[in-house]
All heavy atoms as an XYZ file, in Angstrom:
635
protein
N     -32.415     85.393    118.934
C     -32.767     86.351    119.951
C     -33.475     85.612    121.091
O     -34.249     84.687    120.852
C     -33.690     87.420    119.359
C     -34.197     88.413    120.380
S     -35.390     89.602    119.726
C     -34.367     90.503    118.609
N     -33.224     86.063    122.303
C     -33.864     85.464    123.475
C     -35.377     85.682    123.432
O     -35.855     86.688    122.932
C     -33.317     86.096    124.748
C     -31.899     85.719    125.083
C     -31.414     86.530    126.268
N     -32.300     86.419    127.418
C     -32.065     85.665    128.483
N     -30.956     84.953    128.549
N     -32.921     85.624    129.492
N     -36.111     84.718    123.972
C     -37.563     84.781    123.975
C     -38.084     86.013    124.712
O     -38.958     86.713    124.209
C     -38.141     83.510    124.599
C     -39.653     83.454    124.784
C     -40.358     83.594    123.441
C     -40.057     82.177    125.470
N     -37.532     86.301    125.896
C     -38.029     87.446    126.659
C     -37.828     88.762    125.908
O     -38.704     89.618    125.897
C     -37.425     87.505    128.069
C     -35.907     87.543    128.092
O     -35.283     87.319    127.031
O     -35.344     87.785    129.173
N     -36.707     88.890    125.222
C     -36.464     90.117    124.450
C     -37.396     90.194    123.240
O     -37.936     91.251    122.926
C     -35.005     90.176    123.999
C     -34.673     91.469    123.308
C     -33.211     91.610    123.011
C     -32.959     92.939    122.330
N     -31.575     93.099    121.928
N     -37.618     89.062    122.561
C     -38.497     89.063    121.397
C     -39.919     89.442    121.788
O     -40.588     90.191    121.076
C     -38.476     87.700    120.703
C     -39.246     87.714    119.420
C     -38.782     88.066    118.193
C     -40.636     87.395    119.253
N     -39.798     87.982    117.273
C     -40.942     87.573    117.895
C     -41.636     86.977    120.111
C     -42.215     87.344    117.375
C     -42.902     86.752    119.596
C     -43.176     86.928    118.251
N     -40.393     88.925    122.921
C     -41.743     89.254    123.382
C     -41.888     90.746    123.638
O     -42.924     91.342    123.364
C     -42.082     88.459    124.650
C     -42.322     86.970    124.432
C     -42.360     86.245    125.767
C     -43.594     86.726    123.646
N     -40.834     91.383    124.152
C     -40.858     92.818    124.392
C     -40.817     93.591    123.063
O     -41.603     94.503    122.841
C     -39.685     93.242    125.269
C     -39.648     94.733    125.539
C     -38.318     95.122    126.151
C     -38.166     96.614    126.245
N     -37.997     97.245    124.938
N     -39.912     93.208    122.166
C     -39.777     93.895    120.878
C     -41.065     93.777    120.064
O     -41.508     94.736    119.434
C     -38.571     93.332    120.084
C     -38.569     93.843    118.659
C     -37.270     93.705    120.773
N     -41.714     92.614    120.113
C     -42.942     92.401    119.349
C     -44.155     93.044    120.025
O     -45.237     93.070    119.460
C     -43.205     90.912    119.183
O     -43.520     90.326    120.427
N     -43.949     93.532    121.240
C     -44.987     94.200    122.034
C     -46.150     93.282    122.411
O     -47.252     93.745    122.644
C     -45.480     95.463    121.332
C     -44.423     96.559    121.331
C     -44.846     97.784    120.554
N     -43.961     98.916    120.765
C     -42.755     99.055    120.242
N     -42.247     98.092    119.503
N     -42.031    100.128    120.473
N     -45.886     91.977    122.462
C     -46.886     91.057    123.000
C     -46.917     91.181    124.524
O     -47.946     90.987    125.152
C     -46.563     89.617    122.596
C     -46.857     89.275    121.140
C     -46.269     87.927    120.769
C     -48.348     89.284    120.889
N     -45.751     91.500    125.115
C     -45.638     91.780    126.549
C     -44.878     93.095    126.678
O     -43.875     93.299    125.997
C     -44.908     90.636    127.288
C     -45.717     89.345    127.188
C     -44.678     91.003    128.748
C     -45.099     88.153    127.880
N     -45.353     93.980    127.555
C     -44.799     95.339    127.617
C     -43.370     95.419    128.127
O     -42.583     96.212    127.629
C     -45.674     96.229    128.498
C     -46.901     96.725    127.803
C     -47.583     97.767    128.641
C     -48.770     98.328    127.898
N     -49.473     99.340    128.646
N     -43.030     94.622    129.148
C     -41.704     94.730    129.749
C     -40.983     93.398    129.717
O     -41.590     92.343    129.855
C     -41.818     95.211    131.197
C     -42.319     96.618    131.285
C     -42.349     97.112    132.715
N     -42.997     98.413    132.778
C     -44.307     98.585    132.853
N     -45.099     97.545    132.883
N     -44.817     99.796    132.905
N     -39.662     93.480    129.580
C     -38.855     92.266    129.514
C     -38.897     91.503    130.840
O     -38.893     90.275    130.845
C     -37.420     92.641    129.153
C     -36.571     91.449    128.807
C     -35.298     91.867    128.144
N     -34.422     90.726    127.973
C     -33.227     90.800    127.432
N     -32.770     91.952    126.997
N     -32.486     89.739    127.316
N     -38.958     92.221    131.958
C     -39.017     91.536    133.247
C     -40.313     90.751    133.395
O     -40.323     89.651    133.963
C     -38.882     92.540    134.417
O     -39.858     93.561    134.273
C     -37.504     93.143    134.463
N     -41.406     91.297    132.884
C     -42.690     90.593    132.926
C     -42.624     89.348    132.035
O     -43.122     88.274    132.399
C     -43.846     91.521    132.492
C     -45.152     90.757    132.401
C     -43.966     92.691    133.444
N     -41.981     89.467    130.869
C     -41.810     88.325    129.968
C     -40.964     87.245    130.646
O     -41.252     86.051    130.534
C     -41.151     88.777    128.671
N     -39.936     87.685    131.368
C     -39.066     86.763    132.087
C     -39.851     85.990    133.147
O     -39.715     84.770    133.277
C     -37.934     87.557    132.743
C     -36.629     86.834    132.680
O     -36.575     85.649    132.930
N     -35.575     87.548    132.343
N     -40.681     86.698    133.912
C     -41.493     86.060    134.954
C     -42.499     85.084    134.347
O     -42.746     84.007    134.904
C     -42.226     87.110    135.778
C     -41.320     87.912    136.680
C     -42.036     89.063    137.361
O     -43.285     89.134    137.287
O     -41.341     89.907    137.944
N     -43.088     85.446    133.213
C     -44.045     84.562    132.546
C     -43.361     83.257    132.132
O     -43.943     82.178    132.268
C     -44.655     85.256    131.331
N     -42.135     83.349    131.651
C     -41.387     82.145    131.272
C     -41.064     81.304    132.505
O     -41.180     80.082    132.479
C     -40.098     82.525    130.561
S     -40.355     83.270    128.942
N     -40.653     81.969    133.605
C     -40.321     81.251    134.836
C     -41.528     80.505    135.392
O     -41.387     79.444    135.990
C     -39.784     82.218    135.898
C     -38.402     82.755    135.542
O     -37.743     82.169    134.649
O     -37.979     83.755    136.149
N     -42.724     81.062    135.205
C     -43.956     80.447    135.706
C     -44.597     79.499    134.692
O     -45.748     79.109    134.854
C     -44.955     81.528    136.122
C     -44.459     82.313    137.311
O     -43.803     81.775    138.193
N     -44.746     83.601    137.335
N     -43.863     79.167    133.646
C     -44.288     78.239    132.590
C     -45.606     78.653    131.951
O     -46.466     77.830    131.651
C     -44.371     76.817    133.133
C     -43.028     76.287    133.555
C     -43.070     74.829    133.932
O     -44.118     74.266    134.176
N     -41.900     74.215    133.967
N     -45.777     79.935    131.708
C     -46.967     80.446    131.031
C     -46.743     80.568    129.523
O     -47.667     80.882    128.793
C     -47.358     81.809    131.594
C     -47.792     81.768    133.034
C     -48.240     83.136    133.493
N     -48.499     83.178    134.907
C     -49.641     82.823    135.483
N     -50.627     82.386    134.742
N     -49.794     82.899    136.778
N     -45.504     80.329    129.085
C     -45.184     80.461    127.667
C     -44.564     79.157    127.182
O     -43.661     78.614    127.810
C     -44.229     81.638    127.430
C     -44.900     82.926    127.907
C     -43.835     81.725    125.965
C     -44.068     84.157    127.785
N     -45.084     78.658    126.059
C     -44.520     77.444    125.474
C     -44.206     77.701    124.007
O     -44.847     78.513    123.347
C     -45.486     76.267    125.625
O     -46.707     76.559    124.990
N     -43.187     76.997    123.532
C     -42.785     77.103    122.129
C     -42.876     75.719    121.515
O     -42.298     74.768    122.042
C     -41.369     77.654    122.013
N     -43.607     75.623    120.431
C     -43.766     74.360    119.711
C     -44.259     73.237    120.631
O     -43.813     72.106    120.541
C     -42.453     73.969    119.032
C     -41.975     75.053    118.092
O     -42.755     75.650    117.375
N     -40.680     75.329    118.108
N     -45.161     73.596    121.561
C     -45.795     72.598    122.398
C     -45.082     72.247    123.685
O     -45.535     71.388    124.425
N     -43.949     72.880    124.004
C     -43.274     72.569    125.262
C     -42.899     73.847    125.997
O     -42.542     74.848    125.362
C     -42.045     71.695    125.029
C     -41.011     72.307    124.130
C     -39.875     71.320    123.856
N     -38.915     71.931    122.967
C     -37.922     72.720    123.359
N     -37.747     72.982    124.635
N     -37.090     73.249    122.485
N     -42.980     73.838    127.328
C     -42.623     75.034    128.106
C     -41.156     75.391    127.885
O     -40.307     74.502    127.789
C     -42.854     74.611    129.556
C     -43.720     73.403    129.492
C     -43.443     72.747    128.177
N     -40.876     76.680    127.803
C     -39.506     77.129    127.547
C     -39.104     78.208    128.550
O     -39.944     78.853    129.161
C     -39.342     77.669    126.112
C     -39.434     76.558    125.097
C     -40.353     78.746    125.819
N     -37.789     78.378    128.678
C     -37.241     79.414    129.554
C     -37.064     80.704    128.760
O     -37.147     80.713    127.533
C     -35.895     78.963    130.116
C     -36.009     77.760    131.017
C     -34.674     77.420    131.605
C     -34.820     76.231    132.548
N     -33.551     75.894    133.176
N     -36.782     81.777    129.478
C     -36.603     83.088    128.846
C     -35.404     83.101    127.902
O     -35.347     83.891    126.967
C     -36.440     84.164    129.907
N     -34.450     82.204    128.108
C     -33.240     82.182    127.282
C     -33.431     81.408    125.972
O     -32.499     81.328    125.170
C     -32.089     81.556    128.067
O     -32.420     80.230    128.429
N     -34.616     80.869    125.733
C     -34.902     80.121    124.505
C     -34.639     81.004    123.286
O     -35.049     82.167    123.252
C     -36.359     79.655    124.519
C     -36.810     78.974    123.249
C     -36.476     77.663    122.977
C     -37.568     79.667    122.302
C     -36.885     77.030    121.819
C     -37.986     79.049    121.138
C     -37.639     77.732    120.900
O     -38.042     77.134    119.740
N     -33.943     80.468    122.288
C     -33.638     81.217    121.070
C     -34.825     81.133    120.105
O     -35.139     80.058    119.599
C     -32.383     80.665    120.398
C     -31.089     81.051    121.087
C     -30.816     82.547    121.013
O     -30.992     83.151    119.938
O     -30.426     83.110    122.051
N     -35.456     82.272    119.861
C     -36.621     82.335    118.981
C     -36.162     82.301    117.524
O     -35.209     82.984    117.148
C     -37.432     83.622    119.249
C     -38.597     83.736    118.295
C     -37.916     83.639    120.675
N     -36.853     81.486    116.704
C     -36.551     81.386    115.283
C     -37.831     81.575    114.486
O     -38.909     81.228    114.970
C     -35.970     79.995    114.961
C     -34.726     79.629    115.735
C     -34.338     78.178    115.554
C     -35.250     77.165    116.178
N     -35.552     77.255    117.579
N     -37.739     82.120    113.280
C     -38.937     82.214    112.439
C     -39.531     80.818    112.227
O     -38.803     79.852    112.028
C     -38.413     82.786    111.123
C     -37.180     83.535    111.512
C     -36.578     82.751    112.649
N     -40.847     80.720    112.338
C     -41.527     79.443    112.200
C     -41.944     78.842    113.532
O     -42.772     77.935    113.568
N     -41.370     79.332    114.637
C     -41.771     78.843    115.960
C     -43.226     79.227    116.234
O     -43.671     80.299    115.845
C     -40.905     79.462    117.064
C     -39.530     78.819    117.166
O     -39.327     77.742    116.586
O     -38.662     79.413    117.830
N     -43.941     78.342    116.910
C     -45.307     78.635    117.340
C     -45.273     78.822    118.849
O     -44.929     77.898    119.587
C     -46.282     77.498    116.954
C     -47.670     77.779    117.511
C     -46.330     77.347    115.441
N     -45.603     80.027    119.295
C     -45.585     80.359    120.719
C     -47.004     80.398    121.256
O     -47.920     80.847    120.570
C     -44.924     81.725    120.937
C     -43.510     81.905    120.392
C     -43.041     83.328    120.632
C     -42.559     80.913    121.031
N     -47.162     79.935    122.480
C     -48.460     79.971    123.146
C     -48.281     80.705    124.461
O     -47.488     80.303    125.306
C     -48.953     78.548    123.382
C     -50.382     78.474    123.826
C     -50.898     77.048    123.857
O     -51.161     76.497    122.770
O     -50.999     76.493    124.956
N     -49.018     81.813    124.632
C     -48.938     82.625    125.836
C     -50.226     82.450    126.623
O     -51.307     82.654    126.081
C     -48.754     84.102    125.477
C     -47.466     84.486    124.756
C     -47.529     84.163    123.288
C     -47.188     85.938    124.967
N     -50.105     82.076    127.900
C     -51.278     81.864    128.757
C     -51.281     82.886    129.885
O     -50.364     82.928    130.694
C     -51.252     80.455    129.341
C     -51.510     79.373    128.331
C     -51.473     77.989    128.934
N     -50.171     77.631    129.498
C     -49.107     77.282    128.776
N     -49.187     77.248    127.461
N     -47.982     76.962    129.353
N     -52.338     83.699    129.919
C     -52.528     84.669    130.990
C     -53.949     84.528    131.499
O     -54.892     84.961    130.840
C     -52.276     86.092    130.489
C     -50.834     86.339    130.165
C     -50.403     86.381    128.859
C     -49.911     86.507    131.182
C     -49.070     86.587    128.557
C     -48.577     86.713    130.894
C     -48.146     86.758    129.579
N     -54.102     83.877    132.644
C     -55.435     83.633    133.190
C     -56.218     82.734    132.252
O     -55.783     81.663    131.875
N     -57.393     83.198    131.863
C     -58.259     82.438    130.956
C     -57.865     82.625    129.493
O     -58.278     81.867    128.630
C     -59.720     82.873    131.140
C     -60.270     82.582    132.519
C     -60.418     81.088    132.774
O     -60.909     80.382    131.876
O     -60.020     80.643    133.866
N     -57.094     83.674    129.206
C     -56.764     84.018    127.820
C     -55.538     83.253    127.323
O     -54.512     83.222    127.994
C     -56.496     85.521    127.731
C     -56.749     86.072    126.354
C     -56.584     87.564    126.343
N     -55.264     87.814    125.786
C     -54.508     88.846    126.071
N     -54.911     89.745    126.915
N     -53.337     88.992    125.529
N     -55.655     82.639    126.175
C     -54.536     81.943    125.542
C     -54.333     82.551    124.160
O     -55.270     82.663    123.371
C     -54.814     80.425    125.416
C     -53.684     79.738    124.665
C     -55.013     79.815    126.782
N     -53.105     82.976    123.891
C     -52.778     83.578    122.605
C     -51.746     82.705    121.910
O     -50.702     82.403    122.488
C     -52.205     85.002    122.797
O     -53.133     85.765    123.555
C     -51.965     85.680    121.465
N     -52.042     82.278    120.683
C     -51.092     81.494    119.893
C     -50.621     82.335    118.725
O     -51.430     82.905    118.001
C     -51.739     80.211    119.367
C     -52.065     79.228    120.474
C     -52.595     77.915    119.939
N     -51.506     77.201    119.296
C     -51.617     76.576    118.126
N     -52.748     76.580    117.471
N     -50.596     75.950    117.606
N     -49.294     82.435    118.568
C     -48.729     83.213    117.474
C     -47.617     82.418    116.799
O     -46.970     81.578    117.428
C     -48.158     84.582    117.957
C     -49.252     85.462    118.511
C     -47.054     84.401    118.964
N     -47.441     82.688    115.514
C     -46.325     82.120    114.769
C     -45.316     83.223    114.539
O     -45.674     84.322    114.098
C     -46.789     81.564    113.420
C     -45.654     80.997    112.604
C     -46.096     80.546    111.219
O     -47.298     80.590    110.920
O     -45.214     80.166    110.438
N     -44.061     82.945    114.848
C     -42.995     83.931    114.670
C     -42.685     84.044    113.183
O     -42.380     83.049    112.521
C     -41.725     83.513    115.447
C     -40.611     84.519    115.214
C     -42.023     83.366    116.922
N     -42.779     85.268    112.639
C     -42.476     85.495    111.226
C     -41.093     86.091    111.035
O     -40.443     85.837    110.026
C     -43.524     86.426    110.609
C     -44.963     85.917    110.621
C     -45.891     86.961    110.016
C     -45.077     84.601    109.870
N     -40.652     86.911    112.001
C     -39.351     87.569    111.872
C     -38.752     87.806    113.248
O     -39.468     87.894    114.245
C     -39.500     88.892    111.134
N     -37.424     87.904    113.281
C     -36.699     88.204    114.510
C     -35.826     89.412    114.226
O     -34.914     89.335    113.410
C     -35.834     86.997    114.945
C     -35.035     87.333    116.194
C     -36.700     85.776    115.172
N     -36.131     90.537    114.863
C     -35.408     91.789    114.637
C     -35.137     92.461    115.971
O     -35.974     92.427    116.868
C     -36.246     92.752    113.775
O     -36.845     92.027    112.704
C     -35.397     93.850    113.183
N     -33.960     93.095    116.096
C     -33.593     93.762    117.358
C     -34.433     94.990    117.639
O     -34.894     95.189    118.751
C     -32.118     94.155    117.351
C     -31.229     92.965    117.692
O     -31.727     92.015    118.313
O     -30.043     93.000    117.341
N     -34.590     95.847    116.653
C     -35.340     97.087    116.843
C     -36.434     97.177    115.797
O     -36.199     96.942    114.617
C     -34.416     98.310    116.706
C     -33.394     98.360    117.816
O     -33.689     98.030    118.954
N     -32.177     98.777    117.488
N     -37.621     97.559    116.266
C     -38.742     97.717    115.344
C     -39.662     98.798    115.903
O     -39.805     98.926    117.117
C     -39.476     96.369    115.129
C     -40.189     95.931    116.373
C     -40.428     96.444    113.973
N     -40.240     99.578    115.022
C     -41.143    100.638    115.448
C     -42.463    100.083    115.938
O     -42.832     98.942    115.652
N     -43.176    100.924    116.671
C     -44.455    100.510    117.250
C     -45.430    100.021    116.188
O     -46.122     99.023    116.371
C     -45.039    101.701    118.015
C     -46.361    101.449    118.672
C     -46.778    102.690    119.433
C     -48.229    102.670    119.758
N     -48.665    103.893    120.421
N     -45.488    100.700    115.062
C     -46.438    100.337    114.005
C     -46.032     99.068    113.259
O     -46.874     98.403    112.658
C     -46.597    101.486    113.020
C     -47.221    102.709    113.663
O     -47.995    102.582    114.608
N     -46.870    103.883    113.182
N     -44.730     98.748    113.274
C     -44.241     97.574    112.547
C     -44.180     96.316    113.406
O     -43.925     95.235    112.903
C     -42.847     97.860    111.974
C     -42.872     99.014    110.980
O     -43.916     99.199    110.320
O     -41.863     99.727    110.871
N     -44.404     96.447    114.711
C     -44.292     95.297    115.624
C     -45.205     94.131    115.240
O     -44.773     92.979    115.297
C     -44.552     95.741    117.057
N     -46.463     94.367    114.832
C     -47.319     93.220    114.464
C     -46.806     92.425    113.257
O     -47.236     91.294    113.048
C     -48.666     93.867    114.149
C     -48.658     95.131    114.929
C     -47.225     95.596    114.900
N     -45.880     92.976    112.492
C     -45.335     92.257    111.335
C     -44.376     91.151    111.767
O     -43.994     90.304    110.957
C     -44.623     93.230    110.399
N     -43.997     91.112    113.054
C     -43.075     90.089    113.540
C     -43.760     88.758    113.803
O     -43.110     87.735    113.934
C     -42.396     90.554    114.839
C     -41.480     91.765    114.743
C     -40.926     92.114    116.110
C     -40.348     91.506    113.763
N     -45.094     88.763    113.897
C     -45.820     87.539    114.213
C     -47.167     87.514    113.530
O     -47.651     88.519    113.021
C     -46.002     87.396    115.728
C     -46.801     88.508    116.359
C     -48.181     88.428    116.472
C     -46.176     89.654    116.824
C     -48.905     89.447    117.045
C     -46.896     90.696    117.388
C     -48.252     90.565    117.501
O     -48.983     91.589    118.057
N     -47.776     86.313    113.517
C     -49.112     86.126    112.972
C     -49.934     85.384    114.015
O     -49.505     84.322    114.491
C     -49.035     85.322    111.684
C     -50.399     85.052    111.062
C     -50.256     84.266    109.798
N     -49.500     83.024    110.091
C     -49.564     81.941    109.351
N     -50.277     81.916    108.279
N     -48.865     80.873    109.678
N     -51.093     85.915    114.380
C     -51.944     85.258    115.361
C     -52.614     84.046    114.730
O     -53.092     84.100    113.608
C     -52.998     86.220    115.902
C     -52.377     87.253    116.811
C     -53.391     87.848    117.778
O     -54.271     87.111    118.249
O     -53.251     89.032    118.053
N     -52.634     82.951    115.492
C     -53.209     81.705    114.981
C     -54.598     81.426    115.530
O     -55.264     80.517    115.084
C     -52.268     80.524    115.312
C     -50.871     80.624    114.706
C     -50.025     79.479    115.192
C     -50.947     80.627    113.201
N     -55.015     82.191    116.524
C     -56.376     82.062    117.018
C     -56.662     80.961    117.923
O     -56.201     80.234    118.568
């Protein structure tokens, strides 16, 4: 699954267009390197999201097309 779509499905970012812009501005890296929105997300990837002063690191646990609001946090684990 594309990175921008996964970020939207996991609800780490509300809209796919915002996720796309974050990737274009190199605010998101996977496994230590900046990636584009078309990056294929796989379980085990470590993503780092940078927004201003806040940095969020998560490990991808699952990749699913559709998931309910309550189940979205099960797609990733925060690494702190």
